[in-house]
N, C-alpha and C positions, 0 to 999 in steps of 0.2 A: 493593571489588567493583565491576566495571564496570556502568554503567547500561545498561538495555535499553529500546529504543524501538519504537513503532509510528508509521509515517509515513502520513498520508492526503493524497492529492493530488486536488483537484477544483476547477474554476474557479467553482463555485457555493458561496458562503459558507453558504447554508442547509444544503447537503449536509454540509459540514465540521462545522457545528454539530451536526447530528444524529449524525454519526459520533462526535464528541467526547462527547456525552452518552451514547451507547450504550457506548462503550469505558469511560468512567468508571463507569457503572452496573454493568458486569460485572467489569472488572478492577481498579477502584479505583486505588490508588497503586502497583500492581505494575510499571507501565511509565511511561516518559516518552512523552507524546503530542505529536506535532508535526504541523502542518497547513500545506500549501502550496497556492497557487491556480494554479500552473502547473508544468509539468515543469521549466522552468529554475529556478524558485524551489526546487523539491524537490531538484534537483541541488546547489544551494548548501547546503541543509540537510544533505544527505548528506555533503558535504565537511566542513562544520563539525562534525558529529557524529563523523566519522572522526577529525578532529584532536583532539576532546575525549574520545576513548575511549568514546563512547556507541555501543553496538551496535544497529543497526536490525535487528530480527527479521523484521518484516513491512512491506510497503508495499501499501496499498490505493489503487489509482489509477483515475480516470475514464479514458475513452478520448478523447472529443471535447473537446479543450481547445485554446485558441489557442496558436499556436507549434508545439508538438510534440504528436503524438497519444500516447495512453497506451501503445500497443504499442511504439512506437519508444523511448519513455522506459524502459519496462521492459527492453527488449533492451539498452539502454545500461547500465542499472543491473546487469543480469545479467553483462555482460562484465567489469565491475570487481568486483562483489560477488555472486558466484554463490550464496552461502549465504543471502541475503535471500529470504524467502518472498514471492512476488508474487501479488496478487489484483487482478483487473480488475473493477471495479464500475461498470457503465455501462448505459444504455438505448440507446446509439447504435452500438456496435461491430458491424461486419459479421463474417461468418464467417471471412473472410480475415485480419482483424486478430486475431481470437481464435486462429486457427491459428498465425499468426506468433508471437504472444506465448507460446503453448504450446510451439512448437518451438524458438524462439530465446531465450526468457527463462525457460524452465522454469516456466511459469504454474502456480500451485497450483490456482486455481479462477477461474471466471468467474461473477460474480453479476449478474443483470439488475436494473436499477432499474425500479420501486421495489423495494427489498429488504425483507426481513422481519428484524427484529432477531435472532430465534432462529437463523435461517440464517446471518446474518453471524457471530454469536458461534461457532456450530458450525464454520464455515470457519476462523475465526481460531484457535480451539482446536486444530483438526486441524493447522493450519500451525505452531503453536507446540510441538506434541509433540516432545519431545527437545531443544528449543532453549532452554528456560527453566531450565537447570540452573546 
């Protein structure tokens, strides 16, 4: 059975730690969790997972990161892997970036920081509907 993963991308380690804890608390061992501190690192993870037959179901990405902004990253991912559900989790994105991610990356949801765990889980659950079979 192929492994299924959730990828979180944020340049702040404390955010990734919070996401890891919340994912583990809710989903336990149902998924592989991977964390990247930049869009470039996340693209490497995506390539490695693709080679190892690990299916990324959802990407939760920050917007304001060094190198590549989250909307650009999600558009790139969408061009190669349109079935991955994309969530933008940020306190910085402007309306234009959210609109671009919605239009060109099929953004599932935008969540503002600070987020509430129940809302995050609801967004992930709705994104996972039909994908976890």
